[in-house]
C-alpha positions as CSV (number, residue, x, y, z in Angstrom):
1,M,203.7,-19.3,-45.4
2,A,201.9,-22.6,-45.0
3,D,198.4,-22.8,-43.6
4,T,197.9,-23.8,-40.0
5,K,196.8,-27.5,-40.0
6,V,193.9,-27.8,-37.5
7,I,192.1,-30.8,-36.1
8,F,188.6,-29.9,-35.0
9,M,187.1,-31.9,-32.1
10,G,183.3,-31.4,-31.4
11,S,180.0,-33.2,-31.3
12,A,177.1,-31.0,-30.2
13,E,175.2,-28.5,-32.4
14,L,177.0,-25.8,-30.5
15,S,180.2,-26.8,-32.2
16,C,179.0,-26.4,-35.8
17,A,179.4,-22.6,-35.9
18,S,183.0,-22.8,-34.8
19,L,183.8,-25.5,-37.4
20,S,182.2,-23.4,-40.2
21,A,184.1,-20.3,-39.0
22,L,187.4,-22.1,-39.1
23,Q,186.7,-23.5,-42.6
24,K,186.1,-19.9,-43.8
25,T,189.2,-18.4,-42.2
26,P,192.2,-17.7,-44.4
27,G,195.4,-19.5,-43.2
28,M,193.4,-22.2,-41.4
29,S,193.3,-25.7,-42.9
30,V,190.9,-28.1,-41.2
31,A,192.5,-31.5,-41.8
32,A,190.0,-33.7,-40.1
33,V,187.1,-33.7,-37.6
34,V,186.9,-35.8,-34.5
35,T,183.5,-36.5,-33.0
36,Q,181.6,-38.9,-30.9
37,P,180.4,-42.3,-32.3
38,D,177.0,-42.4,-33.9
39,K,174.4,-43.0,-31.1
40,P,171.0,-44.7,-31.1
41,K,168.1,-42.2,-31.1
42,G,164.4,-42.1,-31.4
43,R,161.7,-44.7,-31.1
44,H,163.6,-47.2,-33.3
45,L,167.0,-46.4,-31.8
46,K,168.4,-45.7,-35.2
47,L,172.1,-44.9,-35.2
48,T,172.4,-41.1,-35.7
49,P,175.5,-39.1,-36.4
50,S,176.4,-36.0,-34.3
51,P,175.6,-32.6,-35.8
52,V,179.3,-32.0,-36.3
53,K,179.7,-35.2,-38.3
54,E,176.9,-34.2,-40.5
55,R,178.5,-30.8,-41.1
56,A,181.9,-32.4,-41.8
57,L,180.5,-34.8,-44.3
58,E,178.6,-32.1,-46.1
59,T,181.9,-30.2,-46.7
60,G,184.0,-33.3,-47.5
61,L,186.1,-33.4,-44.3
62,P,187.5,-36.7,-43.0
63,V,185.8,-37.9,-39.8
64,L,187.3,-39.9,-36.9
65,Q,185.0,-41.3,-34.3
66,P,187.0,-43.0,-31.5
67,R,184.9,-44.5,-28.7
68,L,187.4,-43.1,-26.2
69,A,189.9,-40.2,-26.7
70,R,192.5,-42.2,-24.9
71,D,192.3,-45.1,-27.4
72,P,195.9,-45.9,-28.5
73,A,194.9,-46.4,-32.1
74,F,193.2,-43.0,-32.2
75,I,196.2,-41.3,-30.6
76,S,198.4,-42.9,-33.2
77,D,196.1,-41.6,-36.0
78,L,196.3,-38.1,-34.5
79,R,200.0,-38.2,-34.4
80,T,200.1,-39.3,-38.1
81,L,197.9,-36.3,-39.0
82,A,200.4,-34.1,-37.3
83,P,198.2,-31.1,-36.6
84,D,199.7,-27.7,-35.6
85,L,196.7,-27.0,-33.5
86,V,193.7,-28.8,-32.1
87,V,190.4,-26.9,-31.5
88,V,187.8,-28.4,-29.2
89,V,184.2,-27.3,-28.9
90,A,181.7,-29.3,-27.0
91,Y,183.4,-32.6,-27.8
92,G,182.0,-34.5,-24.9
93,Q,185.2,-36.2,-23.5
94,I,188.1,-35.0,-21.4
95,L,191.3,-35.2,-23.4
96,P,194.2,-37.2,-22.0
97,P,197.7,-35.7,-21.8
98,A,198.8,-38.0,-24.7
99,V,196.4,-36.0,-27.0
100,L,197.1,-32.6,-25.4
101,E,200.8,-33.0,-26.1
102,I,200.5,-33.8,-29.9
103,P,200.0,-30.4,-31.5
104,P,203.0,-28.0,-31.2
105,S,200.6,-25.1,-30.5
106,G,198.5,-27.2,-28.0
107,C,194.8,-27.7,-27.8
108,I,192.4,-24.7,-27.3
109,N,188.8,-24.9,-26.2
110,V,185.7,-22.8,-26.7
111,H,183.7,-22.8,-23.5
112,T,180.4,-21.1,-23.1
113,S,180.9,-19.4,-19.7
114,L,183.1,-16.8,-18.2
115,L,185.6,-19.1,-16.6
116,P,186.3,-20.0,-13.9
117,R,182.5,-19.7,-13.4
118,Y,180.6,-22.8,-14.6
119,R,183.3,-25.3,-15.4
120,G,181.6,-28.4,-16.7
121,A,179.0,-29.7,-19.1
122,G,176.0,-27.4,-18.5
123,P,177.1,-23.8,-18.3
124,I,174.4,-22.3,-20.5
125,Q,171.5,-23.8,-18.6
126,R,173.1,-23.1,-15.2
127,A,173.6,-19.4,-15.9
128,I,169.8,-19.0,-16.5
129,L,168.8,-21.3,-13.7
130,N,170.8,-19.2,-11.3
131,G,169.4,-16.0,-12.5
132,D,172.7,-14.5,-13.8
133,A,172.5,-11.2,-15.6
134,E,175.3,-12.1,-18.0
135,T,177.5,-14.9,-19.2
136,G,179.9,-15.2,-22.1
137,V,182.5,-17.3,-23.9
138,T,186.0,-18.2,-22.9
139,I,188.8,-19.3,-25.3
140,M,191.1,-21.4,-23.2
141,K,194.3,-23.3,-23.7
142,M,193.5,-26.8,-22.4
143,D,195.3,-28.7,-19.7
144,A,194.5,-32.1,-18.1
145,G,191.9,-30.6,-15.7
146,L,188.2,-30.0,-16.2
147,D,188.1,-26.5,-17.9
148,T,191.0,-25.4,-15.7
149,G,193.4,-24.2,-18.4
150,P,194.7,-20.6,-18.9
151,I,192.5,-18.0,-20.6
152,L,193.3,-16.6,-24.0
153,S,190.3,-14.4,-24.5
154,Q,186.7,-13.8,-23.3
155,E,183.6,-12.0,-24.5
156,R,180.5,-11.2,-22.5
157,T,176.8,-11.1,-23.3
158,G,173.8,-10.1,-21.2
159,I,171.0,-12.6,-20.4
160,G,167.6,-10.9,-20.9
161,P,164.2,-11.9,-19.6
162,E,163.3,-13.1,-23.1
163,D,166.2,-15.5,-23.2
164,D,165.9,-19.2,-22.8
165,A,168.5,-22.0,-23.1
166,R,167.9,-22.2,-26.9
167,T,168.3,-18.5,-27.7
168,L,171.3,-18.2,-25.4
169,H,172.9,-21.3,-26.9
170,D,172.5,-20.0,-30.4
171,R,173.9,-16.6,-29.5
172,L,176.9,-18.0,-27.6
173,A,177.6,-20.4,-30.5
174,Q,178.0,-17.4,-32.8
175,I,180.0,-15.4,-30.3
176,G,182.3,-18.3,-29.7
177,A,182.9,-18.9,-33.4
178,S,183.8,-15.2,-34.0
179,L,186.0,-15.0,-30.9
180,L,187.8,-18.2,-31.8
181,V,188.9,-17.0,-35.3
182,R,189.8,-13.6,-33.9
183,T,191.9,-15.2,-31.1
184,I,193.9,-17.8,-33.0
185,P,196.1,-15.5,-35.1
186,G,197.3,-13.6,-32.1
187,Y,197.8,-16.7,-30.1
188,L,199.9,-18.5,-32.8
189,A,201.9,-15.3,-33.3
190,G,202.8,-15.2,-29.6
191,N,200.9,-11.9,-29.1
192,I,198.5,-13.4,-26.6
193,T,199.9,-14.7,-23.3
194,P,197.6,-17.3,-21.7
195,Q,196.5,-16.0,-18.3
196,P,195.9,-18.5,-15.4
197,Q,192.3,-18.6,-14.3
198,P,191.5,-16.7,-11.1
199,A,191.5,-18.8,-7.9
200,H,188.3,-17.1,-6.7
201,G,184.9,-17.4,-8.3
202,V,185.2,-21.0,-9.3
203,S,181.9,-22.9,-9.8
204,Y,180.8,-26.0,-11.6
205,A,177.9,-26.7,-14.0
206,P,177.0,-30.4,-13.8
207,K,175.4,-32.0,-16.8
208,I,171.7,-31.4,-17.0
209,T,169.5,-34.4,-16.4
210,K,165.8,-35.0,-17.1
211,Q,165.0,-34.9,-13.4
212,D,166.4,-31.3,-13.2
213,G,163.2,-30.2,-14.9
214,Q,160.8,-31.2,-12.1
215,I,159.1,-28.2,-10.5
216,D,159.0,-27.7,-6.7
217,W,156.1,-25.3,-6.2
218,S,157.4,-24.4,-2.7
219,Q,160.2,-22.5,-4.4
220,P,159.8,-18.8,-5.3
221,A,158.1,-18.1,-8.6
222,S,161.3,-16.4,-9.9
223,V,163.2,-19.6,-9.4
224,I,160.6,-21.7,-11.2
225,W,160.5,-19.1,-14.0
226,N,164.3,-19.4,-14.4
227,K,163.8,-23.2,-14.6
228,V,161.3,-22.8,-17.4
229,R,163.7,-20.6,-19.3
230,G,166.9,-22.5,-18.4
231,L,165.6,-25.9,-19.4
232,T,163.9,-25.0,-22.7
233,P,164.0,-26.9,-25.1
234,W,165.4,-29.8,-23.1
235,P,164.5,-31.4,-20.7
236,G,161.8,-28.8,-20.1
237,A,160.3,-27.7,-16.7
238,F,157.5,-30.0,-15.8
239,T,155.0,-30.8,-13.1
240,F,152.3,-33.5,-12.8
241,I,148.5,-33.6,-12.8
242,S,146.2,-36.5,-12.0
243,A,144.6,-38.4,-14.9
244,G,142.4,-41.2,-13.7
245,G,144.4,-41.5,-10.5
246,Q,147.7,-41.6,-12.3
247,P,150.3,-38.9,-12.7
248,L,150.4,-37.2,-16.1
249,R,153.4,-35.1,-17.0
250,L,152.7,-31.4,-17.8
251,K,155.5,-29.4,-19.4
252,I,155.5,-25.6,-18.9
253,L,157.0,-23.9,-21.9
254,K,156.4,-20.2,-21.2
255,A,155.5,-18.3,-18.1
256,I,155.9,-15.0,-16.2
257,V,156.0,-14.1,-12.5
258,E,153.0,-12.4,-10.9
259,P,153.3,-10.7,-7.5
260,I,150.4,-12.6,-6.0
261,A,150.4,-14.7,-2.8
262,A,148.8,-18.2,-3.1
263,E,149.3,-21.7,-1.7
264,P,152.2,-23.4,-3.5
265,G,150.9,-25.4,-6.5
266,R,147.3,-24.1,-6.1
267,V,145.7,-23.0,-9.3
268,V,144.1,-19.7,-8.3
269,R,142.9,-18.6,-11.8
270,A,142.8,-20.2,-15.2
271,D,141.5,-18.5,-18.3
272,K,142.6,-17.6,-21.8
273,D,145.1,-15.2,-20.5
274,G,147.0,-17.7,-18.4
275,I,147.0,-20.3,-15.6
276,L,148.0,-18.6,-12.4
277,T,149.6,-21.0,-9.9
278,G,150.8,-20.3,-6.4
279,C,154.5,-20.7,-5.5
280,G,156.6,-20.3,-2.3
281,K,156.8,-16.6,-3.1
282,D,154.6,-14.8,-5.7
283,A,152.8,-16.8,-8.4
284,L,153.6,-18.2,-11.8
285,K,151.3,-17.4,-14.8
286,I,151.6,-20.2,-17.3
287,L,151.4,-18.9,-20.9
288,Q,152.2,-22.1,-22.9
289,L,152.2,-25.7,-21.8
290,Q,152.3,-29.2,-23.2
291,I,150.6,-32.3,-22.0
292,E,152.6,-35.6,-22.1
293,G,152.5,-36.9,-25.7
294,G,150.7,-33.7,-27.0
295,R,151.6,-30.5,-28.8
296,P,152.3,-27.1,-27.3
297,L,149.1,-25.2,-26.4
298,N,148.2,-21.8,-25.1
299,P,146.0,-21.7,-22.0
300,Q,142.7,-21.3,-24.0
301,Q,143.5,-24.4,-26.1
302,F,144.5,-26.4,-23.1
303,L,141.5,-25.6,-21.0
304,A,139.2,-26.4,-24.0
305,G,140.4,-30.0,-24.1
306,H,141.7,-30.9,-20.6
307,E,140.3,-30.9,-17.1
308,L,142.7,-28.9,-14.9
309,P,143.0,-29.9,-11.2
310,G,143.0,-27.3,-8.6
311,Q,146.5,-28.4,-7.5
312,L,149.6,-28.9,-9.6
313,G,152.1,-31.5,-8.5
314,F,150.7,-35.0,-8.3
315,S,150.6,-36.8,-4.9
316,G,148.0,-39.4,-5.0
317,A,144.6,-38.4,-6.3
318,A,144.9,-34.6,-7.0
319,P,141.7,-32.7,-6.4
320,S,139.9,-31.3,-9.3
321,A,138.6,-27.7,-9.6
322,S,136.0,-26.1,-11.7
323,I,138.0,-23.3,-13.3
324,Q,136.7,-21.1,-16.0
């Protein structure tokens, strides 16, 4: 029996585990990889390939990089390749019906949430931001909607207090890769019937922006703690302090909640054990932080080299405090 010819579509680092798993699976033949065009990055805006392109080139796979998935030339190329199945993992574009209709077995997607919860681009971060106790991966047959297709399989995983967006991302990437290669054989054999997504429990996970990281100290400490975890490593949870009358961004990398009442944003204690800051409810003890342009520091290192104002969250000239 001939191998199943697969076209893999992905761009983000999340996609790489699924691509590798497909390449190692008997009966699967990855004919080509489709990924986003190289993008300018860094200080000098050097054109940089996606993580998936780098992985594909390392293993000798042909790479297609259409600017738009609806480009007629790309659709023609895809028809010429004649895939049996298209697998999509964090590609970064919605596929038009003209692409979805090409493979006889359709297009399937690895989505890092328990659909219909968190349709959209930011499901991993949103699960932590919202304080969810668990999340998971859904393998879905794609349709023309935004993550609305019928479900083939799902796997759950808990979200622990030690998790941040990076650890959860890495775990879901591995879960998704394993679930994908376990699901495909049954799906192709007709042993898995796609199940419509439930009408209840639908929610959306908009793409994360840099501004999502700004801390509002009037919120409960638990909400801010979830922001610190949910937005690590990017864009990071941040506040501002005054530096010569100008706002200076201060990123908070690690923290815990302390059941202490204090004025929101007020630094009530700062020593080598942490920087305790009031919130709308309880307080946040900052355990690792990073000044704009600097390196990550523990509280002792930070206090040895920086003057800490008595109030976090810059609004005009923030007051200074003598804190030991």
